[in-house]
N, C-alpha and C positions, 0 to 999 in steps of 0.2 A: 681562655682568659676570663676571669671574673669581672663583671661590670659593676663598679662601685657607684652608689647613689649620691654620695657627698651631700646628704640631706642637710646637715647642720652648716656645712661650709656654704651651701647655696643660700640658705636662709639669711645667714649673717651678711653675705656678700650683697644680696639683693636689697636687704634693709639698709645697709651702709650706702649703697649707690642711690637708693631712693632719698635718704636723708640729705645727702649732699647735692643731689639734683635740684631739690627745692631751694637749697642755699644759692646755687648758681643763678637761678631765676630771680631770687631776691636781689642779688648783687647786680644783675643785668638790668632789672627794673630801676634800681637806684641810679645806675650809670646813665640810663636813657633819660631819666628825669633831670639829672644834672646837666646833660647836654642840651635839653630843651630850655633850661633856665639860665644857660650860660653859653659861652663860646668854646667850651672844651672840645678839642678835636676828637674825631672818631679814632684817631691813631693813638689817643691817650691810653697807655697800657696799665695804669694803676688799678682799675677795677679787676682786670684779668689777673694781675699779680696777687692781689688780695685773695681772690677766689681760688687761684691755684694752690696757695699755701694752706688756706682753710680746708679745702677739700682733701688735700693730701693728708693733713693732720688728722682729720676726722675719720677717713677711711682706714688709715693705719692704726689709729687708736682702737677701732672696732675689731679688725682682724687680728691685731697683735694680742689683744686681751683674750680673744677667743681661742687663738692658736699660737701660743707664745713660742713654740719650737720651730715655726715656719719662718723662712727668710722673706724679705720684702724688697722689691725693686720699684722705685718710684722716680719720676722725672726730676723733682726739685730737691734742693738741699736748703738748709736754714741759714746760710751765711748772710744773705741779704736782710733777714729779720734781725739778726744779731747786730748788724751795722746800722739799722734804721729803726729807732724806737717808735716813730710814728707809724711806720708800716706794721711793726709788731703789734702796736695797740689796735690798729684796724683789724688785723687778722684775729687777735684774741677776742675782740668784740663780736666778730662773726661766729667764731668757734663756740664761745660761751653762751650764745643765744640760739643755737641751732639744735632742735630736738624733733623727734617724730611726734606729730600732734595727734591727740585724741586716742592714743593707744599706749598706755603706760607699760603694758607687758612687752610690746615690741621695742619700745624705747629703752627699756631696761636691758635688753639683749646687747645693746651697743654701748661700749665704753666711750667716754669722752675725756679729753685732756683736762687737767685740773689747774693748770697754770701756763703762762706763756713759755716758761722754761721747758715744760713737758711737751708743749707744741713743737718747739724746736727739736727736742730729742726725737720725737716721733717722725717728724719730717726727715731728719737725717738718717733714720733707720732705712728709709726708702732711698734717699739720695746716695747713701754709701753701700746699698745692697749690691751684691755681685751676681746673683743668679747662679746658674751652673747646670751641670749634666745630671747630678744625682740629688735626691731629696726633693722637698717641696718648697716653693716660694710663690708669693703673691706678686703680681705685676700690675701697676696702675698708672694711668694717665689722668691727672686731675681734671684738665680741660684740654681736649684734643680739638684743635681748630680755633686757635686764639684769634686770628684775623676775622673769622666769621662770627665768633662769639661777640666781639666788639660791635659788629654790624647787626647784631640781633638776627643772625641767620643760623645755620645748622652747626652744632658742636656736640661733643659727646664726653661723658665720664665713663672711663673703662676700668674694669677690674677683672683679672684673670688669675687662676691658680694653675701653676705649672708643676708637674710631678715627673721627675726623671727625664726632663727635657721635652715634655710634650704637654699641650694644653689639656686640662681635665675639666675645667669649669670656666665659663666666660659670662660676664654681665656687662651690658652696655646701656647706660642711661642716655637717652636722647631727649633732653628737656624741652627742646623747641620743635620736636618732630610732630608734624601733622601730615597725614597722607593726603596727597593732592587729589581734589575732586572725588573723594571717596575711593579712589583707586589705590592700589598698593605700589605707589611710586614716591620716591623721595625727591623733593625739590628744595633748593637752597633757600628760597624766599617763602616757602609755604610753612608758616610758623603757627604753632598752637598758641593762640592769644588767650584762650579761655581756660585750658587745662594746663598740665605740667608735662606734656609730651608722653613718650612711650619708653618702655624698657624691653630690651631683648636679652634673653639669657639661654644658656645651654649647659648641660652636663654630658660629658663624653659617654656615648652609648645610650643616652636617654632622650635624644631629640632636642628641639628648640622650642621656646615659647615666647609670646609677647604679652605684655600687660600694660595698662595705663599706669603712669606714675601718679602717686598721690602724696599725701603729707603724713600718713599714719601707717596702718597695717597695709600689707600688700594686697593689691586688687586681684581679682580672679584672672587667671592666665588663659590665653588662647594658643593652641598648638600651631606652630609654623611647620608645615609639611609640604615641601616642593617635589616630593617623590610621586611618581605615577601610581595610581591605585593598583592594588594587587591584580595581576592578570591582564593589565593594560600596558601595552608597549608604547612609550612616547615616541613621536617622530623626532628624528635627529635635528638639532639646530643647524641651520645652514649658515655658512660663512657670510653670505651677503645679507643675512638677517641680523647680524650681531649689533647689539646696542652697547656701546663702549662707555663705561663710567671712568671719568678722568678728572684730573686737575691740572690745567695748563699753568696755574700759578705756582705749582710746586717746583722748588729748586733742586730737589733730590732726585727727580726723574726727568726723562726726556719725552715730552709729549709729541715731539715731531716724529719720533719713531712709532708712537701709537697711531698717529695720523697715517704714516706710511703703511703700517700693518692693515689699517682699515681700508686704505686704497687698494692694496694687494688683494684683500678679501672681497672687494666690491661692496663693502659696507659703508653706510654714511658716517661722517665724523664732522663735528663732535656729536656725542650722544647726550649724556648727562654730565654736567660740570658740578662737582662737589669738592670743596676745599679740604674739609676734615678727613683724615685718613680713615677713622673709624666710621664716619658717616658714609663714606664710599662703600664700605662693607655692608652697612645697613641698606644702602640702595640696591646692592646685589641680593641681599637676603630677601628683601621685600619686592623686588622687581620680577620680571618674567625670566624664563629659562634662557632667553637670548641675551640677558644682561651679563656682561663680562668685564673684567678688569685686567689690563696688562700693564706692568710697570717696568720700564727700562731704566736702570740706575744711571745717574748722571756721571758717575765715576767708575773706574774699573775695579776699585776695591771699596764698595759702599759700606758705610757703617750705619745702616738704618736702625733706629732705636726699637728695642723689643716692645716697648709700651705702646707704640703706634699700631701694632698688629695683633698682639696677644689677646685672646678672648674672642674678638670679633671673627677671627678665622674659624674658631671652633663653632661658633653659632652658625656661620655660613655652611660648614660641612654637615653639622648635625641637622640643619633644616632640610637637607637634601637638595640644596640649590646647585651644588656642583662640587668640584674638587679644586684644591689649591696646591700648586707646586712653585718652585722657582723656574727661571727661564730654561734651565737644563733638565726639567722634569723631576727634580728631587723634592722630597718633602721639606717644608720650611723647618729650619732647625732652631728651636727655642732653647737649646742647651749650651749656647756659646757665651752666656753672660748677659751683659746689658745691651748687646746689639745682635743683629742677624747676620753677622759676618760669615756664617756657614752657608748662607743662601745668596743667590744672585738673581735679583728681580723677583717678580711675582706674576703668575698667571692664575686667575680665578675664573672658572668657566664650567658650564654644564659638561658632564662627562662625555656626551656625544660629540662635542666639538673641541674639547680641551687638547687632544693630541694634534689636531689640525692647526690650532693656534700656536702650539709649541713649534711646529714645523715652519710656520710663517715667521715666527720670532727668530728662529735659528737662521733663516735666510737673511733676515735683516741684520742680525749681529755679524754674520759671516761677510756680508757686503761691506761692512764698515771696518773690517780688519785691514 
């Protein structure tokens, strides 16, 4: 099979994510200042709503202009904007003032909406997008980790390209991400106060890279390679050494089962707690080989949203950090539309221990029947 480079797609995607990542930091900074000067509650979701709509409009504007025949699946639709003129005004103000700074050539590659009506039309392209088994479509999550975004913790902007039901390109903007204490570890409260965080990206068959986020042209990348050097055989990860990435705040999964799996394996729990789904993948990508994630669905027929996983999973596997399947050992199915109904749960782990984790998970599921 020929490995495609997707050079233009990757450039547009990375520039688009960089442009909106800076926007989210601008919104977040404004929201923090508002809270400092008033008694607005941290649970106030208006800054998040404004940022969600603005990010989705700008990303879709860029990819739709560059690749007009591709489908698009996004989390939001524009009904709230059409019903709330003030919200629409705030979103348009953000969209119309967001550019890549200092590099006119890069900025010219990204289309921007020309009116609030066009903003709504673009958002609805994503909100009404269906995905599917054949052809190409882009999948985006404008802000993954709303609760942590409001708290100025870890959140992500994600964009993926799906072709014939599988990920071929993934870009993850992590605007608050600063690696803790110089080590490659993700921490919820370790926030980049001076820069704009980091971007992770991958193209199928070409590996994964990381670069600093900026405001103009793309910064130089660093290759992420978790594979053992040629000729060197890595020691297998032991079950008792597992470091579990989890979110006990998630209502879509059952952390108690993750705790039970850790106890059965003889591993400590909790390991690392991260709320954002995509930032949990970032923690896996940038962590050690012992870092794993196991997700048990809270319902028997889960409808997990495709945009919470697409792209980041490709970056994980292309980095060599491990493999990802559902709890039955099947590849994650990105061809079922707007959700992952073709897959049940998730196991992301180093290949040396992945099968053993599947066996433990199977016992836990069987005991609950």
